[in-house]
C-alpha positions as CSV (number, residue, x, y, z in Angstrom):
1,M,213.6,-61.2,-3.7
2,N,212.1,-57.7,-3.1
3,S,215.0,-55.4,-2.1
4,T,212.6,-53.9,0.6
5,L,212.0,-57.1,1.9
6,L,215.7,-58.1,2.2
7,F,216.3,-54.8,4.1
8,D,213.8,-55.5,6.6
9,L,215.2,-59.2,7.1
10,A,218.8,-58.1,7.0
11,P,219.3,-57.6,11.1
12,G,217.7,-60.7,11.9
13,L,219.6,-62.9,9.5
14,A,222.9,-61.1,10.7
15,Q,222.1,-62.1,14.3
16,A,221.4,-65.6,13.2
17,Y,224.9,-65.7,11.3
18,A,226.7,-64.2,14.2
19,A,225.1,-67.0,16.4
20,L,226.2,-69.7,13.6
21,L,229.8,-68.6,13.8
22,Q,229.9,-68.5,17.8
23,A,228.5,-71.9,17.8
24,L,231.1,-73.3,15.3
25,A,234.0,-71.7,17.0
26,K,232.9,-73.7,20.1
27,H,233.4,-77.0,18.1
28,P,236.5,-76.6,16.0
29,D,236.8,-80.4,15.8
30,T,233.3,-80.5,14.0
31,V,234.5,-77.7,11.5
32,A,237.8,-79.6,10.8
33,R,235.9,-83.0,10.3
34,I,233.7,-81.2,7.5
35,Q,236.6,-79.5,5.9
36,K,238.6,-82.6,5.7
37,D,235.5,-84.6,4.3
38,Y,235.0,-81.9,1.8
39,A,238.6,-81.7,0.7
40,E,238.9,-85.5,0.3
41,A,235.6,-85.6,-1.8
42,Q,236.9,-83.0,-4.0
43,S,240.3,-84.8,-4.5
44,A,238.5,-87.9,-5.3
45,L,236.3,-86.1,-7.8
46,W,239.1,-84.8,-9.5
47,Q,241.0,-87.7,-9.8
48,R,238.0,-89.7,-11.1
49,L,237.6,-87.1,-13.8
50,C,241.3,-87.0,-14.7
51,S,240.9,-90.9,-15.2
52,G,238.3,-90.1,-17.7
53,A,235.3,-91.3,-15.5
54,T,232.2,-89.2,-15.3
55,Q,228.8,-89.6,-13.3
56,L,226.1,-91.2,-15.2
57,A,222.8,-89.4,-15.3
58,S,221.0,-91.9,-13.4
59,E,223.1,-91.4,-10.4
60,N,221.8,-87.9,-10.1
61,T,218.4,-87.2,-9.4
62,D,218.5,-83.4,-9.5
63,R,216.4,-82.3,-12.3
64,R,218.4,-79.3,-13.0
65,F,221.2,-81.7,-14.2
66,A,219.1,-84.2,-15.9
67,A,220.3,-83.4,-19.4
68,P,223.1,-85.7,-21.0
69,E,225.4,-83.0,-21.5
70,W,226.0,-82.4,-17.7
71,H,227.4,-86.2,-17.6
72,T,229.1,-86.7,-21.0
73,Y,231.2,-83.4,-21.0
74,P,234.0,-83.9,-18.0
75,L,234.1,-80.1,-17.4
76,F,230.3,-79.8,-16.9
77,N,230.2,-83.0,-15.1
78,Y,232.8,-81.7,-12.7
79,L,230.9,-78.5,-12.2
80,Q,227.6,-80.0,-11.2
81,Q,229.3,-82.6,-8.9
82,S,231.6,-80.0,-7.3
83,Y,228.5,-77.8,-6.7
84,T,226.7,-80.7,-5.0
85,L,229.6,-81.4,-2.7
86,A,230.0,-77.8,-1.7
87,S,226.4,-77.7,-1.0
88,R,226.3,-80.7,1.2
89,A,229.3,-79.3,3.2
90,L,227.6,-76.0,3.7
91,T,224.5,-77.7,4.5
92,E,226.1,-80.0,7.0
93,A,228.1,-77.2,9.0
94,V,224.7,-75.4,9.6
95,A,222.8,-78.6,10.6
96,A,225.8,-79.2,13.1
97,A,225.9,-75.8,14.5
98,D,224.4,-75.6,18.2
99,V,222.2,-72.8,17.8
100,D,218.7,-71.6,18.7
101,G,215.9,-73.3,16.6
102,A,214.5,-70.2,15.2
103,D,218.1,-69.1,14.2
104,K,218.9,-72.4,12.8
105,K,215.6,-72.5,10.6
106,K,216.4,-69.0,9.4
107,L,220.1,-70.0,8.5
108,Q,219.1,-73.1,6.8
109,F,216.5,-71.3,4.7
110,F,218.7,-68.4,3.3
111,L,221.5,-71.0,3.0
112,K,219.4,-72.9,0.6
113,Q,218.4,-69.6,-1.2
114,N,221.9,-68.9,-1.7
115,I,223.0,-72.2,-2.8
116,D,220.2,-72.7,-5.3
117,A,221.0,-69.2,-6.7
118,V,224.7,-70.0,-7.4
119,A,223.8,-73.3,-9.1
120,P,225.9,-73.8,-12.4
121,S,222.6,-74.3,-14.3
122,N,221.7,-70.8,-13.7
123,F,224.3,-69.2,-15.7
124,L,224.7,-69.2,-19.5
125,V,228.6,-70.0,-19.4
126,S,228.3,-73.1,-17.2
127,N,225.0,-74.5,-18.6
128,P,225.8,-76.7,-21.5
129,E,222.2,-77.0,-22.6
130,A,221.8,-73.3,-23.0
131,L,225.2,-72.9,-24.7
132,R,224.2,-75.8,-27.1
133,K,221.0,-74.1,-27.9
134,C,222.7,-70.9,-28.4
135,W,225.2,-72.4,-30.9
136,E,222.5,-74.2,-32.8
137,S,220.5,-71.3,-33.3
138,Q,223.2,-69.1,-34.2
139,G,222.5,-66.7,-31.0
140,A,218.9,-66.5,-31.8
141,S,218.2,-68.1,-28.6
142,L,220.1,-65.7,-26.6
143,A,218.5,-62.8,-28.5
144,A,215.0,-64.2,-27.4
145,G,216.2,-64.7,-23.9
146,M,217.2,-61.0,-23.6
147,Q,213.8,-59.9,-25.2
148,N,212.2,-62.1,-22.5
149,L,214.1,-60.5,-19.7
150,T,213.5,-57.1,-21.1
151,E,209.8,-57.6,-21.2
152,D,209.8,-59.0,-17.6
153,L,211.6,-56.1,-16.4
154,Q,209.0,-54.1,-17.8
155,R,206.2,-56.3,-16.4
156,G,208.0,-56.5,-12.8
157,R,207.8,-60.3,-12.7
158,I,209.1,-63.5,-14.1
159,S,206.7,-64.8,-16.5
160,M,205.5,-68.5,-15.6
161,T,203.0,-69.0,-18.4
162,D,201.7,-67.4,-21.4
163,E,199.5,-64.8,-20.0
164,S,197.9,-64.0,-23.3
165,A,196.0,-67.5,-23.2
166,F,194.0,-66.6,-20.3
167,E,191.4,-63.9,-19.4
168,V,189.1,-63.8,-16.4
169,G,185.5,-64.1,-17.5
170,R,186.6,-65.6,-21.0
171,N,188.2,-68.9,-20.1
172,L,188.6,-68.5,-16.4
173,A,186.0,-68.2,-13.5
174,L,183.1,-69.3,-15.8
175,T,180.7,-70.7,-13.5
176,P,177.3,-68.7,-14.2
177,G,176.1,-66.2,-11.5
178,A,175.8,-62.6,-10.6
179,V,177.2,-60.1,-8.1
180,V,174.4,-59.1,-5.6
181,F,176.2,-56.9,-3.4
182,E,179.2,-54.8,-3.2
183,N,181.1,-52.3,-0.9
184,E,184.5,-50.9,-0.9
185,L,186.1,-54.2,-0.1
186,I,184.1,-57.0,-1.3
187,Q,181.8,-58.1,-4.3
188,L,179.3,-61.1,-3.1
189,I,178.6,-63.4,-6.0
190,Q,175.6,-65.7,-6.0
191,Y,176.1,-68.6,-8.4
192,K,173.2,-70.0,-10.8
193,P,171.8,-73.4,-9.5
194,A,172.8,-76.3,-11.7
195,T,170.0,-78.4,-10.2
196,A,166.0,-78.5,-10.2
197,Q,166.3,-78.2,-6.3
198,V,168.9,-76.8,-3.9
199,H,169.7,-77.1,-0.2
200,A,167.8,-74.3,1.6
201,R,170.9,-73.3,3.6
202,P,173.5,-71.7,1.4
203,V,177.3,-71.9,1.8
204,I,179.5,-69.0,1.5
205,F,183.1,-69.3,0.2
206,V,185.7,-67.1,1.6
207,P,189.0,-67.2,-0.5
208,P,192.2,-65.8,0.6
209,A,192.5,-62.1,0.4
210,I,196.1,-62.4,-0.8
211,N,195.1,-64.1,-4.0
212,K,192.1,-63.8,-6.6
213,F,189.2,-65.9,-5.9
214,Y,189.2,-67.6,-9.2
215,I,191.7,-70.5,-7.9
216,M,188.3,-71.8,-6.9
217,D,186.8,-71.5,-10.2
218,L,189.6,-72.0,-12.7
219,Q,188.1,-73.9,-15.9
220,P,184.9,-76.2,-15.8
221,D,186.8,-79.4,-15.1
222,N,188.7,-78.2,-12.3
223,S,186.2,-75.6,-10.7
224,F,185.4,-76.2,-6.9
225,V,182.6,-73.7,-7.3
226,R,181.1,-75.6,-10.2
227,W,181.3,-78.6,-8.3
228,A,179.5,-77.4,-5.2
229,V,176.7,-75.9,-7.3
230,E,176.3,-79.2,-9.2
231,Q,175.8,-81.0,-5.7
232,G,172.8,-78.7,-5.1
233,Q,174.4,-76.3,-2.7
234,T,173.4,-72.7,-2.9
235,V,176.8,-71.2,-3.3
236,F,177.8,-67.4,-2.5
237,L,181.4,-66.3,-3.0
238,V,183.2,-63.5,-1.5
239,S,185.3,-61.5,-4.2
240,W,187.9,-59.4,-2.4
241,R,189.0,-56.0,-4.0
242,N,192.5,-55.7,-5.2
243,V,192.8,-52.6,-3.1
244,D,194.7,-49.5,-4.3
245,E,195.5,-46.1,-2.4
246,A,191.9,-45.4,-1.7
247,Q,191.7,-48.7,0.5
248,Q,195.1,-48.4,2.1
249,H,193.6,-47.5,5.6
250,L,191.6,-50.7,5.9
251,T,192.2,-52.9,9.0
252,W,191.7,-56.5,9.9
253,D,188.3,-55.4,11.4
254,N,187.2,-54.1,8.0
255,Y,187.8,-57.5,6.5
256,L,185.7,-58.9,9.3
257,E,182.8,-56.7,9.3
258,E,182.6,-55.2,5.9
259,G,183.7,-58.7,4.4
260,V,182.6,-61.9,5.8
261,I,179.9,-60.7,8.3
262,K,178.4,-58.5,5.8
263,A,178.4,-61.4,3.3
264,V,176.8,-63.6,6.0
265,E,173.9,-60.9,6.5
266,V,173.4,-60.5,2.7
267,A,173.1,-64.3,2.1
268,R,170.9,-64.8,5.1
269,S,168.5,-62.0,3.7
270,I,168.5,-63.4,-0.2
271,T,167.9,-66.9,0.8
272,R,165.7,-66.2,3.9
273,S,167.8,-68.6,5.9
274,E,168.5,-67.9,9.5
275,Q,171.7,-69.8,9.2
276,V,174.5,-70.3,6.5
277,N,177.6,-72.5,6.1
278,L,181.0,-71.0,6.0
279,L,184.1,-72.2,4.1
280,G,187.5,-70.3,4.4
281,F,190.4,-71.3,2.1
282,C,194.1,-70.2,3.4
283,V,194.0,-66.8,4.7
284,G,190.2,-66.7,4.1
285,G,189.9,-69.4,6.6
286,T,191.6,-67.3,9.1
287,I,189.2,-64.5,8.4
288,A,186.4,-66.6,8.4
289,G,187.4,-68.1,11.8
290,C,187.8,-64.5,13.3
291,A,184.6,-63.4,11.9
292,L,182.7,-66.4,13.4
293,A,184.3,-65.9,16.8
294,V,183.1,-62.2,16.5
295,M,179.6,-63.5,15.9
296,A,179.7,-65.9,18.7
297,A,180.8,-63.1,21.1
298,R,177.7,-61.0,20.0
299,G,175.4,-63.9,20.1
300,Q,174.7,-64.1,16.4
301,D,173.8,-67.8,15.8
302,W,174.1,-67.3,11.9
303,V,176.5,-70.0,11.0
304,S,175.7,-73.7,10.9
305,S,179.1,-75.3,10.2
306,L,182.6,-74.2,9.4
307,T,185.1,-75.5,6.7
308,L,188.7,-74.7,7.0
309,M,190.6,-75.4,3.7
310,T,194.4,-75.4,4.3
311,A,193.9,-72.7,6.8
312,M,195.5,-71.8,10.2
313,L,193.8,-70.5,13.3
314,E,196.7,-71.9,15.5
315,F,200.2,-70.4,14.4
316,S,202.8,-72.0,16.6
317,D,204.4,-73.6,13.5
318,V,203.9,-71.5,10.4
319,G,206.4,-73.5,8.1
320,D,209.2,-71.9,6.1
321,I,207.2,-68.6,5.7
322,G,208.2,-68.0,9.4
323,V,211.8,-67.2,8.4
324,F,210.6,-63.8,7.4
325,I,208.7,-63.0,10.5
326,D,210.6,-61.8,13.7
327,E,210.2,-58.8,16.0
328,H,212.3,-56.6,14.0
329,F,210.7,-57.3,10.7
330,V,207.1,-56.9,12.3
331,Q,208.1,-53.6,13.9
332,Q,209.6,-52.5,10.4
333,R,206.1,-53.2,8.9
334,E,204.2,-51.6,11.5
335,Q,206.1,-48.4,11.2
336,E,205.7,-48.3,7.5
337,F,202.1,-48.8,7.7
338,K,201.5,-46.7,10.6
339,T,199.2,-44.3,8.8
340,G,198.1,-46.5,6.1
341,G,199.9,-47.7,3.0
342,L,200.0,-50.9,0.6
343,L,201.6,-54.4,0.7
344,R,202.2,-54.6,-2.9
345,G,201.2,-58.0,-4.4
346,R,204.5,-58.2,-6.3
347,E,206.4,-58.4,-2.9
348,L,204.0,-61.0,-1.3
349,S,204.2,-63.1,-4.8
350,M,208.0,-63.2,-4.7
351,A,208.3,-64.0,-0.8
352,F,206.0,-67.1,-1.7
353,S,208.0,-68.1,-4.7
354,S,211.2,-68.1,-2.6
355,L,209.8,-70.9,-0.8
356,R,210.3,-72.9,-3.7
357,P,212.9,-71.1,-5.6
358,N,214.1,-73.9,-7.9
359,E,210.6,-74.8,-9.2
360,L,209.2,-71.1,-9.1
361,I,212.1,-68.7,-9.9
362,W,215.3,-70.4,-11.2
363,N,213.5,-72.9,-13.5
364,Y,212.1,-69.9,-15.5
365,V,215.4,-67.9,-15.5
366,V,216.9,-70.9,-17.2
367,D,214.1,-71.7,-19.6
368,N,212.9,-68.0,-20.4
369,Y,216.4,-66.1,-20.4
370,L,219.3,-68.6,-20.9
371,K,217.4,-70.8,-23.5
372,G,215.3,-68.1,-24.9
373,G,211.9,-70.3,-24.5
374,K,208.3,-69.1,-23.8
375,P,206.6,-70.8,-20.9
376,P,203.4,-72.8,-22.1
377,A,199.9,-71.9,-21.3
378,F,199.0,-73.0,-17.7
379,D,195.8,-71.7,-15.8
380,L,197.3,-72.2,-12.2
381,L,200.4,-70.2,-13.1
382,Y,198.5,-67.5,-14.7
383,W,196.5,-67.3,-11.4
384,N,199.8,-67.4,-9.4
385,S,200.8,-64.5,-11.3
386,D,197.8,-62.3,-10.9
387,S,198.8,-60.9,-7.6
388,T,196.8,-58.8,-5.2
389,N,197.6,-55.8,-3.0
390,L,196.8,-55.7,0.8
391,P,196.1,-52.7,2.8
392,G,199.3,-52.0,5.3
393,P,197.5,-51.9,8.5
394,M,195.6,-55.1,8.0
395,F,198.6,-57.0,7.1
396,A,200.7,-55.8,10.1
397,Y,197.9,-56.6,12.4
398,Y,197.9,-60.1,10.9
399,L,201.7,-60.6,11.2
400,R,201.9,-59.5,14.8
401,H,199.0,-61.1,16.4
402,M,198.9,-64.4,14.3
403,Y,202.1,-65.2,13.0
404,L,204.4,-63.6,15.6
405,R,202.5,-63.9,18.9
406,N,200.0,-66.7,18.1
407,E,197.3,-64.9,20.0
408,L,194.2,-66.0,18.4
409,V,194.0,-69.3,20.2
410,Q,194.4,-67.4,23.5
411,P,191.0,-66.9,24.9
412,D,189.9,-63.1,25.1
413,K,193.5,-62.1,24.2
414,L,192.3,-60.3,21.2
415,S,189.6,-57.8,20.5
416,M,188.2,-57.5,17.1
417,C,185.1,-55.3,15.9
418,G,184.6,-54.2,19.4
419,V,184.2,-57.6,21.1
420,K,186.7,-60.0,22.8
421,V,187.2,-63.2,20.8
422,D,187.4,-66.8,22.0
423,L,187.7,-69.7,19.4
424,R,186.1,-72.1,21.9
425,K,182.9,-70.3,21.6
426,I,182.6,-71.6,18.0
427,D,180.6,-74.6,18.7
428,V,179.6,-75.9,15.4
429,P,180.4,-78.7,13.2
430,T,183.7,-78.3,11.4
431,F,185.5,-79.8,8.5
432,V,189.2,-79.2,8.6
433,F,191.1,-80.1,5.4
434,A,194.7,-79.9,5.0
435,A,197.6,-81.1,2.5
436,I,200.3,-83.4,3.6
437,E,203.0,-81.6,1.6
438,D,201.7,-78.1,2.3
439,H,204.7,-75.6,2.6
440,I,202.5,-72.7,3.4
441,V,200.0,-74.2,6.1
442,P,201.7,-77.1,7.5
443,W,199.1,-80.0,7.9
444,R,199.9,-80.4,11.5
445,S,199.1,-76.7,12.2
446,A,195.8,-77.1,10.4
447,Y,195.1,-80.0,12.6
448,R,195.7,-78.1,15.8
449,S,193.6,-75.4,14.4
450,G,190.7,-77.8,14.4
451,Q,191.4,-78.4,18.1
452,A,191.1,-74.8,19.1
453,L,187.4,-75.1,18.4
454,S,184.5,-76.6,20.4
455,G,182.5,-78.3,17.8
456,K,182.9,-81.7,16.4
457,V,185.6,-81.8,13.9
458,E,186.0,-84.0,10.9
459,F,189.7,-83.8,9.6
460,V,190.8,-84.9,6.4
461,L,194.4,-85.0,4.7
462,G,194.9,-84.7,1.2
463,A,198.0,-85.7,-1.0
464,S,200.3,-83.1,-2.5
465,G,200.5,-79.5,-1.4
466,H,198.5,-76.1,-0.7
467,I,197.0,-75.7,-4.0
468,A,197.1,-78.9,-5.8
469,G,195.9,-80.7,-2.7
470,S,193.0,-78.3,-2.4
471,M,192.0,-78.2,-5.8
472,N,192.2,-81.9,-6.4
473,S,189.2,-81.8,-8.8
474,A,186.4,-84.6,-8.3
475,Y,186.1,-84.2,-12.2
476,R,189.4,-85.7,-12.8
477,N,189.4,-87.7,-9.4
478,K,193.0,-88.1,-9.1
479,R,195.6,-88.6,-6.1
480,H,194.0,-89.7,-2.6
481,F,193.2,-88.5,0.9
482,W,193.2,-89.9,4.5
483,R,190.5,-89.9,6.9
484,N,190.0,-91.1,10.4
485,G,186.8,-90.3,12.4
486,S,188.7,-90.2,15.8
487,L,190.6,-86.9,16.3
488,G,193.2,-87.4,19.0
489,A,195.6,-85.0,20.5
490,Q,198.5,-85.7,18.1
491,P,198.4,-85.4,14.5
492,D,200.8,-88.2,13.7
493,A,198.8,-90.7,15.9
494,W,195.9,-89.7,13.9
495,L,197.8,-90.4,10.8
496,E,198.9,-93.7,11.7
497,K,195.5,-95.0,12.2
498,A,193.9,-93.0,9.2
499,E,192.3,-94.8,6.3
500,Q,193.8,-93.9,2.8
501,V,191.1,-93.2,0.0
502,S,191.7,-92.9,-3.5
503,G,190.4,-90.0,-5.6
504,S,189.5,-86.3,-4.7
505,W,188.3,-85.3,-1.1
506,W,185.5,-83.1,-2.6
507,P,182.9,-85.8,-2.7
508,Y,183.6,-86.8,1.0
509,W,183.3,-83.1,1.8
510,T,179.8,-82.6,-0.2
511,K,178.3,-85.4,1.5
512,W,179.4,-84.1,4.9
513,L,178.1,-80.5,4.1
514,A,174.8,-81.9,2.8
515,R,173.7,-82.9,6.3
516,L,174.0,-79.6,7.5
517,S,172.4,-77.9,4.5
518,G,168.9,-78.1,5.5
519,K,166.0,-79.4,3.4
520,M,165.6,-79.6,-0.4
521,V,163.8,-76.6,-2.0
522,A,163.1,-75.6,-5.5
523,A,166.0,-73.6,-7.1
524,P,165.5,-69.9,-7.3
525,K,165.1,-68.6,-10.8
526,K,166.8,-65.4,-10.1
527,R,170.0,-64.1,-8.3
528,G,169.6,-61.6,-5.5
529,S,166.4,-60.3,-4.2
530,G,164.4,-57.1,-4.1
531,R,166.7,-55.6,-1.5
532,F,169.8,-56.9,-3.1
533,P,169.4,-57.0,-6.9
534,E,171.8,-58.2,-9.4
535,I,174.4,-55.8,-10.0
536,E,176.6,-57.4,-12.9
537,P,177.3,-60.9,-14.2
538,A,179.9,-63.1,-12.5
539,P,182.9,-62.9,-11.9
540,G,182.3,-59.0,-11.4
541,R,184.7,-56.2,-11.7
542,Y,186.8,-56.6,-8.6
543,V,188.4,-59.7,-9.6
544,K,189.5,-58.4,-13.0
545,Q,191.5,-55.2,-11.4
546,R,195.2,-56.2,-11.8
547,A,197.7,-54.9,-8.9
548,N,199.9,-51.9,-9.9
């Protein structure tokens, strides 16, 4: 994890650790029981191994220890089982401690970080697979691993995929279109129609500013953009700039005014439609919701519907990412970005990877460095590695007022773009999509976010996680989703009565959107207009700029 981030988190973690020690000191019997159980388990393990018995592979479902060497060699069998016993005892000690909920969550998170980091599979001397590979290759695998490590140190990140296999505009972000507007923050792309007739009212996609937009347009068979275009939608998309020092002063208001609101103005002008439909994904959904609240406060009836895709407006439960965010951490970032500055994409990427360290960190440490392998080509992981910078002032505002204080759902609490915002003034049909295994936007928070609005809400819950659930391609039509027309107060009650539907949720959304997209008209032959002519072909320059 980034050393600056660890420094910022240290006081809060130290406070939580002190609370843990105090709580355990009040219950010495609990501590004694955990220690006794651990000692007895270790003794039984040692006796079993001394008798020649080892744990079978089928008895351990941890993928890190799936290779047969972990179970056929007594030493390595002991290492993995002893590690499991110690992990279990430490986890039980934290779970048993009577500490504040926020402190306990922080302790549990960072304990898991440390437990995962010291797994015997992460070290050459205690990983039998890596040792065997080194022996069989006469050291070539170890040499290759050191070369991979050297290259990643120069790159500043762990390689998750073969980055030479992909290029934006060559085999990613291929849906035809053109940039029809740009300013210092965004390029606005209008996509070429794929049908003879299109809906008169356009839809604007607002992707997250913390990632590149082409997650919504990866390759033809998993492109959400292509799917929408092929359903007769007139699609515009906001391509956020990967900001550098010249944009380090930009604020949250800039992202609303010069980003979403400007995109709405341009799309209305080009299509000559009084209203547009708006879709926001992840942080893009928060930005889109705020922009819509600003427009509502100004009396600008420019938006016909809102789609929130794995996005939060209500931040009472932010999931595991909340362990990073407390008053001290936010004050540190506010001080750091007081006069500008950049949140580097590398830091943000590592923070998100730490939410799933075994899958997104240690898996690659073992395969790339200990075994000397090269990761295969995978478009999603290429996108995940293509990080973006954010202006410090914008990021600090987002942390304090959304994540820390949850003020967006408090009517007239926040002023944005010169007006007080009230989400209750957003009275348009809203489609809320959440993913049941999402570790970034907990699905219940997405559910409550829809309840903060006044319009009729259609809530859909998809299988899988934040990205795989959202980008569940209709072309592949895998997985399933839940729907239930009755939106009650409690999300779990909604799920109990929801109907499970096989396949992608995209077709269900496009049917919903079609009813709000106006009549069918002849597809335009060109992108843009006289006032907003084509600037360059999609995907444009901004998305190709790599973070420093």
